[in-house]
N, C-alpha and C positions, 0 to 999 in steps of 0.2 A: 429843548433837546437838540443836540448837534445833528447836522445833516447826515453824518455817518451812522448815528444811532437810528435816525428815521429810516434810512435805507435798509438797516438790518431788520427792522420790523417788516418791511415789504418782502425781503428775502425769506424771512421765516414763513410768510404766507405762501410764497412760491414753493418753498421746500415741502410744505404740506401737500401742495398740488402734485408735485413730482411723485410723492408716495401714494397718491390716489386716495387720500383720506380728507375728510373735512373737519374743521374745528367746530365743535358744538357750542353755540352761544345761547343766549336767552331766547326761548321760543314763545313763552307766554301761553295763555289759554286761547285756543281757537274759538272764535265766536261763530254762531250759526250763520250770520249774514255773510261773513268772509267765506265760509265753506260753500255757501250757495253760489256766490260769485265765482269761486273756483270751479264749481261743478259746471257752471255756465261756460266757462272758458274751455274746460276739457271737452264738453260737448260741441263747442263751436269751432274746434280745430286747433287748440293750443296756441302755438306761437303766432299764427296768423291773426287770430282774434285779439290776442294780447297786444300785438303791434298796433292794431287799430285803436285800442283803448288807451295805450300808454301815452302817446302824444309827446310833446316836448315840455320840459320843465319851465321854460320861459326865462331861466337865469342864463343870460348870455354875456355876462361880464367877462372881459378879457383878463386873464390872470397872468399869462406869460405870452410873449411873442418870441418864437425860436426860429431864427433864419427866415423871418417873414410869416411863419405859420402861427396862427393864433390858437392858444389853448384856453378854453373858456370855462366858466364856472359850471355850465351845463355838462361839458365833457367830464369834468372832475366828478360831478354828482353821479353821472352814469357809471364811472369806474368805481366809486364808493359803493354804489348799489350792487354792482356785479360782485364785488368782494363780499358784501354782506350776504348776498344770495348764495354764493358758492360755499362760503365757509361758516354760515350761520352766525355771523356776528351781529349782536344787538346794536340798536342805535347808540346806546351809551358806550358801546365798545369802540366806536369810531371817535377816538379822542382828537383834539386839535393837532397833536403831534402826528398821529397816524394819517389824518387827512392831509397834512402838509407833506408827509412822506409819499403819499400816493400822488400828490401834485408833482413833486420832484421826479417821481417815477414816470409820469407822463412826459416830462421834459426829456428824461433819459431815453424813454421809449421812442420818441420822435427821432432823436439823434441816432439811436441804434438802428431804426428802420432805414434811415438814410444811408448809414454806413453799410448795412447789410446789402442794400440795393447796389451801392457802389462796388461791392465785392462779388455781386452775383449770387448772394445768399437769398433763398426764397423759402416759402412755406410749402412743404410737400403735402399733397392731399392725404397721404397715408399717416403722416405725423399729426395732421389735424384730426383725423379720425381717432387716433389713439388717445389724444388729449381730450377729445369730446367724450370718449368712453370713461376716462378718469373723472371728468366733470360729472358724468351721470352717477358714478359710484359715490362721489362726494355728496351730491345732492340727496341720494338715498340715505346716507349716513346722517346728514344734517337734518333733513326734513321728513324722511320716512316715506309716506305714500305719494303716489302721483298727484293726488288731489292737493296735498299739503305743498308739494313742489310748485304746482300751478298757482296756488293761493299766494305763496311767497313771491313768485314772479310778478303777480298782479300788484301786491302791496308795495313792492320795491320798484315797480315800473321798469323792469329789466326786459330788453328786447334781445332777440337772437343775434342781431348785429353787434350789440354791446358785448355779449359773451364771446362772439367770434373775434372781435377786435382784441379783447384781452388774451384769448387763446393764441392768436397770431403773434402778439407782442411777446408772450412767454417763449414761443418757439424760436422767434428771431433772436431774442436775447440769449437763449441757450446755445444756439448755433454760432452766434458771434463769440460768445464766451469760449466755446470749444476751439474756434479758429484762432482767437487771440492768445489763448493760454496753452496751445498744443505743445509748444516746445519747452514749457516750464518744467524744471527738474528740482529735486531736493538734494542737498549735500548731507554728509555725515554730521556737519555742524548744526544743520537745521534739525536733524533728528535728536541730537544730544540736547539742544536747547529746549525742544518741546518736552523731552523726557524730564528734564530738570523742572520744568514748569508744572507738569502733570503727575509726577511720580507719587505725590502725597494725596492725590484725589482718590475718591472711592473706587473709581473704575480701574485705576492703575496701582492702588496700594498692594504692596507685596510682590509685584511683578518686577523681574529683572529687566535690564535694558534689552537683552536678547529675546526674552519672552514677549516683550511689547513692541519689538522692532517693526514688524509688518504693519501693525496698526498705527504706530507712530509715523512711519513713512507715508502711509496713506493720508493721515490727518495733516501732516506737514505739507504734503503736496496740495491738498485742498485749500489749506490756509494761504499758501504762496500763490496759487492760481487766483484765489479771491482777491488778494492784494494787487496782483498784476492787472486784473480786470477792472478793479476800482480805479486804479491809476489811468487805465485806458479810457474809462468813462470820463474821468476828470479832464483828460486831454481833449476828448471830443467837445466837452463843454467850453474849454478854454479857446478852442478854435471857432466856436459858434457865436453868432450874434444873438444874445439872449437879453430880453428886457422883461422885468417882472418885479414882484415884491421884494423889498430888501435889497 
């Protein structure tokens, strides 16, 4: 799978988070032993007790070095488990292509964080709280009860700091996206080209150009902004010193 396709998979996950919903994956049958351990964690203080039990995975192979910063297998494992926890993705749902996409996303995330810092872009506490609330809604949709949420956190060895790191990466990426693409506009040619592409689809069938114009203008703008931002990320990579697989 090409790098652009892998990145699209990660963007789809992020889009689900923006909408405040979770993707329901395989949950399996909850066994009594797991429920009992989850009950212990709830009674022992949730995140604090879990952080004590989670520990480190022990996998510290270096997968990428980005401007001197090492991205390790353990860091990738933590991000994979956060994605599984938040979106309810089963182990089999983490394909090699998705895992590679998440690794590439960690590289981009490091470069985005550095560029955001250079521009003075930071994570606002209010933004963090709003996204935490979306995470909470996602977890309820995916896992159901507080006990099931805690049990999933135990099973996947997810720490609060892992979720916070993912949350902050989402916020910084979105704010940099807004800054980089703020001046992007669409032309009449862009709208006409998109109409020609979509007019026979189910959503557009039977609609005249004028009837679909507002929607086409919005979709063309989002498409163009996405292309501009991907080019920007590619430029960040081209300027960086990156050593890694392939």
